[in-house]
C-alpha positions in Angstrom: 104.1 51.5 143.6 105.2 49.0 140.9 102.8 47.6 138.3 103.5 44.0 139.5 102.2 45.0 142.9 99.1 46.7 141.4 98.3 43.5 139.5 98.3 41.6 142.8 96.2 44.2 144.5 93.6 44.2 141.7 93.5 40.4 141.5 92.8 40.0 145.3 90.2 42.8 145.1 88.4 41.0 142.3 88.8 37.4 143.5 88.2 38.0 147.2 90.7 35.3 148.3 94.4 34.8 148.0 93.9 31.4 146.5 91.6 32.6 143.7 94.0 35.5 143.0 96.9 33.2 142.8 95.1 31.0 140.2 94.2 34.0 138.2 97.8 35.3 138.1 99.3 31.8 137.9 101.4 32.4 141.0 101.6 30.5 144.2 99.4 31.2 147.2 102.4 32.0 149.5 103.8 34.4 146.8 100.5 36.4 146.7 100.3 36.6 150.5 103.9 37.7 150.8 103.6 40.4 148.1 100.3 41.7 149.5 101.8 42.0 153.0 104.8 43.8 151.5 102.5 46.2 149.6 100.6 47.1 152.7 103.8 47.6 154.6 105.3 49.9 151.9 102.1 52.0 151.8 101.6 52.1 155.5 98.0 51.2 155.0 95.8 48.2 155.6 94.2 47.6 152.2 92.1 44.6 152.9 90.0 43.4 155.9 90.3 39.7 156.6 86.8 38.2 157.1 85.3 34.8 157.4 84.2 35.0 153.7 87.5 36.3 152.4 89.3 39.6 151.9 87.3 42.8 151.6 88.7 46.2 150.6 89.1 48.7 153.5 88.3 52.4 153.0 91.9 53.0 152.1 91.9 50.1 149.6 88.6 51.3 148.0 90.1 54.8 147.6 93.0 53.6 145.5 91.0 51.0 143.5 90.1 53.5 140.7 93.8 54.6 140.4 94.9 51.0 140.2 92.4 50.3 137.5 93.7 53.3 135.5 97.2 52.0 135.9 96.1 48.6 134.7 94.4 50.1 131.6 97.6 52.0 130.7 99.8 48.9 131.1 97.4 46.8 129.1 97.2 49.4 126.3 101.0 49.5 126.2 101.1 45.7 126.0 98.5 45.5 123.2 100.1 48.2 121.1 103.6 46.6 121.4 102.1 43.3 120.5 100.2 44.8 117.6 103.5 45.9 116.1 104.9 42.4 115.9 105.2 41.3 112.3 106.5 37.8 112.8 104.1 34.8 112.4 105.1 33.3 115.7 104.1 33.6 119.3 100.8 32.7 121.1 97.3 33.3 119.7 94.4 33.0 122.2 91.1 32.3 120.6 87.8 32.4 122.6 84.5 30.9 121.7 81.5 28.9 123.1 82.1 25.3 123.9 80.2 23.9 120.9 81.9 26.3 118.5 85.3 25.4 119.7 84.6 21.6 119.5 82.6 21.4 116.2 83.4 24.5 114.1 86.9 25.6 114.8 88.8 22.3 114.4 89.2 22.5 110.6 90.1 26.2 110.9 92.7 25.5 113.5 94.1 22.5 111.7 94.6 24.6 108.5 96.1 27.5 110.4 98.5 25.3 112.3 99.7 23.7 109.1 100.3 27.1 107.5 101.9 28.8 110.6 103.5 26.0 112.7 105.5 28.5 114.8 102.3 30.0 116.3 101.1 28.4 119.6 97.3 28.3 119.7 95.2 28.5 122.9 91.5 27.8 122.6 89.5 29.2 125.5 85.9 28.0 125.7 83.0 28.4 128.1 80.1 30.6 129.0 82.4 33.4 130.4 83.2 36.2 128.0 87.0 36.5 128.0 88.1 40.1 127.9 89.7 41.4 124.7 90.8 44.6 126.5 92.7 42.7 129.2 94.1 40.3 126.6 92.5 37.3 128.1 91.9 36.5 124.5 93.3 37.9 121.2 90.2 37.1 119.1 86.8 35.9 120.0 83.7 34.4 118.3 80.3 35.3 119.7 76.6 35.0 118.8 76.0 38.7 119.7 77.8 41.8 118.6 80.7 43.0 120.7 80.3 46.0 123.0 82.9 48.7 123.2 84.3 51.3 120.8 87.8 49.7 120.8 86.7 46.4 119.3 87.1 45.6 115.6 84.3 43.3 114.6 82.4 41.8 111.7 79.5 39.5 111.2 80.7 36.2 109.7 77.7 34.1 109.0 74.1 33.2 110.1 74.4 29.9 111.8 71.8 27.3 111.0 70.0 25.4 113.8 68.1 22.2 113.6 65.8 20.0 115.7 67.2 16.6 116.7 66.2 13.4 118.4 68.0 10.1 119.0 68.6 8.3 115.8 66.4 5.4 116.8 63.8 7.6 118.4 60.1 8.0 117.4 59.1 11.2 115.7 57.2 13.6 117.9 53.9 15.1 116.8 54.6 18.6 115.6 52.2 21.2 117.0 51.5 18.9 120.0 54.4 17.1 121.6 52.2 15.1 124.1 54.4 12.3 125.5 57.6 13.9 124.3 60.2 15.7 126.4 62.4 18.7 125.6 66.0 19.4 126.3 66.3 23.2 126.9 68.9 25.8 127.4 69.6 27.3 130.9 68.0 30.7 130.4 69.7 32.3 133.4 72.4 33.6 131.0 70.0 35.2 128.6 67.2 34.7 126.1 67.4 32.0 123.5 65.0 32.4 120.5 65.6 28.8 119.4 64.4 27.4 122.7 61.3 29.6 122.7 60.6 28.4 119.2 61.0 24.7 120.2 58.5 25.1 123.0 56.0 26.7 120.6 56.4 23.8 118.2 55.8 21.2 120.9 53.5 23.0 123.4 52.4 19.9 125.3 55.9 18.3 125.7 57.4 18.2 129.2 60.8 19.4 130.1 63.5 16.7 130.4 66.5 18.9 131.4 68.3 22.2 131.0 71.9 22.7 130.3 74.1 25.7 129.4 76.3 23.5 127.2 75.1 22.6 123.7 77.5 19.6 123.6 75.9 18.2 126.8 72.5 18.7 125.3 73.5 16.8 122.2 74.8 13.9 124.2 71.7 13.7 126.3 69.6 13.9 123.2 71.5 11.0 121.6 70.6 8.9 124.6 66.9 9.4 124.0 66.3 12.0 126.8 64.3 14.3 124.6 64.1 16.7 121.7 66.9 19.3 121.3 67.6 22.3 119.2 71.3 22.4 118.2 73.6 24.3 115.9 73.8 22.3 112.7 77.6 21.7 113.1 76.9 20.0 116.4 73.8 17.9 115.5 74.9 16.9 112.0 78.3 15.6 113.2 76.9 13.3 115.8 75.9 10.0 114.2 73.6 9.0 117.0 71.3 12.0 116.3 68.7 12.4 113.6 67.5 15.8 112.4 63.7 16.3 112.1 62.2 17.9 109.0 59.5 20.2 110.3 57.4 22.9 108.6 60.1 25.5 109.2 63.6 25.7 110.8 64.5 27.2 114.2 65.7 30.8 114.2 69.2 31.4 112.9 71.9 33.0 115.1 74.6 35.4 113.9 78.3 34.6 114.4 80.5 37.6 115.1 84.3 37.7 115.2 86.1 40.5 117.1 89.5 41.6 118.4 90.9 44.8 120.0 91.9 47.5 117.6 95.4 47.8 119.2 96.1 44.3 117.7 94.9 45.1 114.2 98.5 44.9 112.8 99.4 41.7 114.6 100.3 39.4 111.7 99.4 36.1 113.4 96.0 37.6 114.3 95.4 39.0 110.8 96.3 35.7 109.2 93.9 33.8 111.5 91.0 36.3 111.0 91.4 36.0 107.2 91.5 32.2 107.2 88.5 31.9 109.6 86.5 34.4 107.6 87.2 32.6 104.3 86.5 29.1 105.8 83.3 30.0 107.5 81.9 32.0 104.6 81.8 28.8 102.5 80.5 26.5 105.3 77.3 24.6 104.5 75.7 25.7 107.7 75.6 29.4 106.7 71.9 30.3 106.4 72.7 33.0 103.8 73.4 30.2 101.3 69.8 28.8 101.3 
Protein backbone atom coordinates (compact mmCIF):
# COMPACT_ATOMS: atom_id res chain seq x y z
CA UNK A 1 0.00 0.00 0.00
CA UNK A 2 1.47 3.35 -1.08
CA UNK A 3 1.56 6.44 1.16
CA UNK A 4 -0.53 8.42 -1.35
CA UNK A 5 -3.30 5.82 -0.97
CA UNK A 6 -3.01 5.93 2.83
CA UNK A 7 -3.42 9.73 2.76
CA UNK A 8 -6.68 9.36 0.87
CA UNK A 9 -7.91 6.61 3.20
CA UNK A 10 -7.20 8.78 6.25
CA UNK A 11 -8.74 11.90 4.71
CA UNK A 12 -11.98 10.08 3.90
CA UNK A 13 -12.07 8.44 7.33
CA UNK A 14 -11.69 11.83 9.04
CA UNK A 15 -13.93 13.88 6.76
CA UNK A 16 -16.71 11.36 6.24
CA UNK A 17 -17.38 12.40 2.63
CA UNK A 18 -15.47 12.33 -0.63
CA UNK A 19 -16.05 16.04 -1.18
CA UNK A 20 -14.65 17.08 2.20
CA UNK A 21 -11.67 14.76 1.75
CA UNK A 22 -11.02 16.23 -1.70
CA UNK A 23 -11.00 19.75 -0.28
CA UNK A 24 -8.65 18.73 2.53
CA UNK A 25 -6.17 17.18 0.10
CA UNK A 26 -6.75 19.76 -2.65
CA UNK A 27 -7.70 17.06 -5.14
CA UNK A 28 -10.80 16.68 -7.28
CA UNK A 29 -13.85 14.79 -6.08
CA UNK A 30 -13.63 12.23 -8.94
CA UNK A 31 -9.94 11.63 -8.19
CA UNK A 32 -10.68 10.80 -4.55
CA UNK A 33 -13.49 8.45 -5.52
CA UNK A 34 -11.41 6.69 -8.16
CA UNK A 35 -8.39 6.27 -5.87
CA UNK A 36 -10.57 4.95 -3.03
CA UNK A 37 -12.19 2.37 -5.29
CA UNK A 38 -8.76 1.30 -6.54
CA UNK A 39 -7.53 0.96 -2.96
CA UNK A 40 -10.46 -1.23 -1.97
CA UNK A 41 -9.96 -3.34 -5.11
CA UNK A 42 -6.24 -3.80 -4.42
CA UNK A 43 -6.85 -4.86 -0.80
CA UNK A 44 -9.85 -7.00 -1.63
CA UNK A 45 -11.72 -5.38 1.27
CA UNK A 46 -14.58 -2.93 1.60
CA UNK A 47 -13.11 -0.22 3.80
CA UNK A 48 -16.10 2.15 3.95
CA UNK A 49 -19.83 1.68 4.21
CA UNK A 50 -21.87 4.13 2.17
CA UNK A 51 -24.69 5.62 4.27
CA UNK A 52 -27.11 8.51 3.90
CA UNK A 53 -24.89 10.61 6.17
CA UNK A 54 -21.63 9.81 4.37
CA UNK A 55 -18.89 7.20 4.50
CA UNK A 56 -18.36 5.16 7.67
CA UNK A 57 -15.47 2.80 8.32
CA UNK A 58 -16.27 -0.89 8.11
CA UNK A 59 -14.74 -3.39 10.50
CA UNK A 60 -11.91 -3.95 8.03
CA UNK A 61 -11.35 -0.22 7.67
CA UNK A 62 -11.33 0.30 11.43
CA UNK A 63 -8.77 -2.51 11.81
CA UNK A 64 -6.21 -0.81 9.56
CA UNK A 65 -6.85 2.75 10.80
CA UNK A 66 -4.19 2.64 13.57
CA UNK A 67 -1.65 1.24 11.09
CA UNK A 68 -2.47 3.98 8.60
CA UNK A 69 -2.02 6.62 11.33
CA UNK A 70 1.39 5.15 12.22
CA UNK A 71 2.39 5.31 8.57
CA UNK A 72 1.22 8.92 8.45
CA UNK A 73 3.27 9.86 11.50
CA UNK A 74 6.39 8.27 9.97
CA UNK A 75 5.87 10.10 6.68
CA UNK A 76 5.25 13.42 8.42
CA UNK A 77 8.32 12.97 10.60
CA UNK A 78 10.41 12.36 7.49
CA UNK A 79 8.98 15.47 5.82
CA UNK A 80 9.58 17.66 8.89
CA UNK A 81 13.16 16.51 9.35
CA UNK A 82 14.03 16.94 5.70
CA UNK A 83 12.46 20.40 5.80
CA UNK A 84 14.34 21.19 8.99
CA UNK A 85 17.66 20.64 7.23
CA UNK A 86 16.93 23.26 4.57
CA UNK A 87 19.32 26.17 5.00
CA UNK A 88 18.11 28.48 2.23
CA UNK A 89 15.91 31.44 3.07
CA UNK A 90 13.30 30.56 0.49
CA UNK A 91 10.21 28.38 0.23
CA UNK A 92 6.88 28.62 2.07
CA UNK A 93 6.33 29.61 5.69
CA UNK A 94 2.89 28.87 7.17
CA UNK A 95 1.96 31.01 10.18
CA UNK A 96 -1.13 30.28 12.30
CA UNK A 97 -2.87 32.62 14.73
CA UNK A 98 -6.24 33.89 15.91
CA UNK A 99 -8.10 36.19 13.52
CA UNK A 100 -7.47 39.37 15.53
CA UNK A 101 -3.78 38.56 16.00
CA UNK A 102 -3.31 38.01 12.28
CA UNK A 103 -5.15 41.21 11.38
CA UNK A 104 -3.83 43.65 14.00
CA UNK A 105 -0.55 42.31 15.42
CA UNK A 106 1.20 40.39 12.67
CA UNK A 107 1.08 42.87 9.75
CA UNK A 108 4.17 44.92 10.79
CA UNK A 109 6.03 41.69 11.57
CA UNK A 110 5.10 40.20 8.22
CA UNK A 111 5.98 43.38 6.34
CA UNK A 112 9.46 43.53 7.89
CA UNK A 113 10.03 39.82 7.31
CA UNK A 114 8.89 40.03 3.68
CA UNK A 115 11.25 42.93 3.00
CA UNK A 116 14.17 41.08 4.56
CA UNK A 117 13.44 37.70 2.93
CA UNK A 118 11.56 38.33 -0.33
CA UNK A 119 12.06 34.75 -1.58
CA UNK A 120 9.95 33.29 1.25
CA UNK A 121 6.25 32.87 0.46
CA UNK A 122 4.16 33.56 3.57
CA UNK A 123 0.81 31.93 4.30
CA UNK A 124 -1.18 33.27 7.26
CA UNK A 125 -3.79 30.82 8.56
CA UNK A 126 -6.30 32.31 10.99
CA UNK A 127 -9.42 31.14 12.78
CA UNK A 128 -10.58 29.34 15.88
CA UNK A 129 -9.30 25.94 14.70
CA UNK A 130 -5.87 25.01 16.04
CA UNK A 131 -3.80 24.07 13.02
CA UNK A 132 -1.59 21.03 13.65
CA UNK A 133 2.15 21.62 13.88
CA UNK A 134 2.80 17.87 13.86
CA UNK A 135 0.97 17.44 10.56
CA UNK A 136 2.61 20.56 9.12
CA UNK A 137 -0.68 22.35 8.66
CA UNK A 138 1.36 25.26 10.03
CA UNK A 139 5.09 25.74 10.59
CA UNK A 140 4.74 28.19 13.47
CA UNK A 141 1.75 29.24 15.56
CA UNK A 142 0.76 31.97 18.02
CA UNK A 143 -1.65 31.05 20.81
CA UNK A 144 -3.00 32.47 24.09
CA UNK A 145 -2.38 29.18 25.92
CA UNK A 146 0.75 27.02 26.13
CA UNK A 147 1.12 24.28 23.53
CA UNK A 148 0.58 20.64 24.39
CA UNK A 149 2.95 17.90 23.29
CA UNK A 150 6.57 17.09 24.02
CA UNK A 151 7.66 17.69 20.42
CA UNK A 152 6.79 21.42 20.43
CA UNK A 153 9.42 24.09 20.99
CA UNK A 154 7.63 27.02 22.60
CA UNK A 155 8.19 30.23 24.49
CA UNK A 156 6.04 32.86 26.14
CA UNK A 157 6.40 36.11 24.22
CA UNK A 158 4.37 38.76 26.02
CA UNK A 159 1.41 39.43 28.28
CA UNK A 160 -1.18 40.97 25.99
CA UNK A 161 -3.03 44.00 27.37
CA UNK A 162 -6.82 44.14 27.07
CA UNK A 163 -9.07 47.20 27.31
CA UNK A 164 -12.77 48.06 27.61
CA UNK A 165 -14.26 49.91 24.63
CA UNK A 166 -17.42 51.65 23.54
CA UNK A 167 -18.33 53.54 20.37
CA UNK A 168 -16.39 56.80 20.12
CA UNK A 169 -19.58 58.89 20.40
CA UNK A 170 -21.17 56.63 23.03
CA UNK A 171 -22.15 57.56 26.57
CA UNK A 172 -19.97 56.23 29.39
CA UNK A 173 -21.62 53.36 31.29
CA UNK A 174 -21.79 53.44 35.10
CA UNK A 175 -19.02 51.23 36.47
CA UNK A 176 -20.24 48.79 39.09
CA UNK A 177 -23.80 48.99 37.74
CA UNK A 178 -24.31 48.98 33.97
CA UNK A 179 -28.07 49.51 34.05
CA UNK A 180 -29.20 50.51 30.57
CA UNK A 181 -25.97 49.30 28.96
CA UNK A 182 -25.39 46.19 26.88
CA UNK A 183 -22.40 43.87 26.65
CA UNK A 184 -20.70 42.27 23.66
CA UNK A 185 -19.38 38.94 24.88
CA UNK A 186 -17.30 36.02 23.65
CA UNK A 187 -18.83 32.72 22.58
CA UNK A 188 -17.82 30.61 25.58
CA UNK A 189 -18.49 27.26 23.87
CA UNK A 190 -14.81 27.16 22.91
CA UNK A 191 -13.54 27.72 26.45
CA UNK A 192 -13.32 30.08 29.40
CA UNK A 193 -12.48 33.78 28.90
CA UNK A 194 -11.40 35.61 32.09
CA UNK A 195 -11.78 39.01 30.43
CA UNK A 196 -15.47 38.37 29.66
CA UNK A 197 -16.12 37.21 33.22
CA UNK A 198 -14.36 40.37 34.45
CA UNK A 199 -16.54 42.56 32.17
CA UNK A 200 -19.76 41.04 33.53
CA UNK A 201 -18.59 41.67 37.09
CA UNK A 202 -17.82 45.32 36.32
CA UNK A 203 -21.27 45.91 34.81
CA UNK A 204 -23.49 43.39 36.63
CA UNK A 205 -26.79 44.96 35.59
CA UNK A 206 -25.98 45.31 31.89
CA UNK A 207 -27.87 43.12 29.44
CA UNK A 208 -26.27 40.97 26.76
CA UNK A 209 -26.28 42.44 23.26
CA UNK A 210 -24.55 39.64 21.37
CA UNK A 211 -21.88 36.92 21.42
CA UNK A 212 -19.21 36.24 18.83
CA UNK A 213 -16.11 34.06 18.66
CA UNK A 214 -14.32 36.70 16.56
CA UNK A 215 -12.72 39.71 18.27
CA UNK A 216 -12.72 41.72 15.05
CA UNK A 217 -16.47 41.21 14.69
CA UNK A 218 -16.93 42.27 18.32
CA UNK A 219 -14.94 45.42 17.64
CA UNK A 220 -16.99 46.35 14.59
CA UNK A 221 -20.27 45.80 16.44
CA UNK A 222 -18.97 47.85 19.35
CA UNK A 223 -18.04 50.70 17.01
CA UNK A 224 -21.65 50.76 15.79
CA UNK A 225 -22.89 51.35 19.33
CA UNK A 226 -24.20 47.83 20.04
CA UNK A 227 -22.55 47.64 23.43
CA UNK A 228 -19.43 47.47 25.61
CA UNK A 229 -16.64 45.14 24.53
CA UNK A 230 -13.39 43.87 26.01
CA UNK A 231 -10.78 43.73 23.25
CA UNK A 232 -7.05 43.15 22.91
CA UNK A 233 -5.40 46.58 22.89
CA UNK A 234 -3.96 46.15 19.37
CA UNK A 235 -7.52 45.71 18.11
CA UNK A 236 -9.34 48.42 20.06
CA UNK A 237 -6.61 51.04 19.88
CA UNK A 238 -6.30 50.80 16.08
CA UNK A 239 -9.99 51.36 15.34
CA UNK A 240 -10.70 55.08 15.30
CA UNK A 241 -14.43 54.68 15.88
CA UNK A 242 -13.81 53.10 19.31
CA UNK A 243 -13.01 54.79 22.62
CA UNK A 244 -11.28 53.03 25.49
CA UNK A 245 -12.82 53.48 28.94
CA UNK A 246 -10.60 54.31 31.93
CA UNK A 247 -11.92 52.17 34.75
CA UNK A 248 -10.61 51.39 38.25
CA UNK A 249 -8.53 48.55 36.88
CA UNK A 250 -7.85 46.81 33.57
CA UNK A 251 -9.19 43.49 32.32
CA UNK A 252 -7.01 40.42 32.90
CA UNK A 253 -4.01 40.09 30.62
CA UNK A 254 -3.50 37.05 28.38
CA UNK A 255 -0.20 35.40 27.56
CA UNK A 256 0.92 35.08 23.95
CA UNK A 257 2.91 31.93 23.12
CA UNK A 258 4.82 31.03 19.97
CA UNK A 259 5.51 27.41 19.06
CA UNK A 260 6.87 25.17 16.31
CA UNK A 261 7.72 21.49 15.93
CA UNK A 262 11.19 20.52 17.11
CA UNK A 263 11.96 18.80 13.79
CA UNK A 264 11.89 22.26 12.15
CA UNK A 265 14.21 23.95 14.65
CA UNK A 266 17.03 24.22 12.08
CA UNK A 267 14.81 25.51 9.27
CA UNK A 268 16.39 28.87 8.50
CA UNK A 269 13.29 30.68 7.26
CA UNK A 270 11.48 29.61 10.44
CA UNK A 271 14.34 30.62 12.74
CA UNK A 272 14.54 34.04 11.07
CA UNK A 273 10.81 34.58 11.53
CA UNK A 274 10.79 33.51 15.19
CA UNK A 275 13.71 35.82 15.98
CA UNK A 276 12.09 38.78 14.21
CA UNK A 277 8.65 38.20 15.78
CA UNK A 278 10.17 37.79 19.24
CA UNK A 279 12.16 41.01 18.93
CA UNK A 280 9.23 42.99 17.54
CA UNK A 281 6.63 41.85 20.05
CA UNK A 282 8.98 42.19 23.03
CA UNK A 283 9.06 45.96 22.43
CA UNK A 284 5.38 46.39 21.61
CA UNK A 285 3.51 48.95 23.69
CA UNK A 286 0.69 46.50 24.46
CA UNK A 287 2.95 44.19 26.49
CA UNK A 288 1.70 44.35 30.09
CA UNK A 289 5.16 43.56 31.43
CA UNK A 290 6.23 47.09 30.50
CA UNK A 291 3.77 48.83 32.85
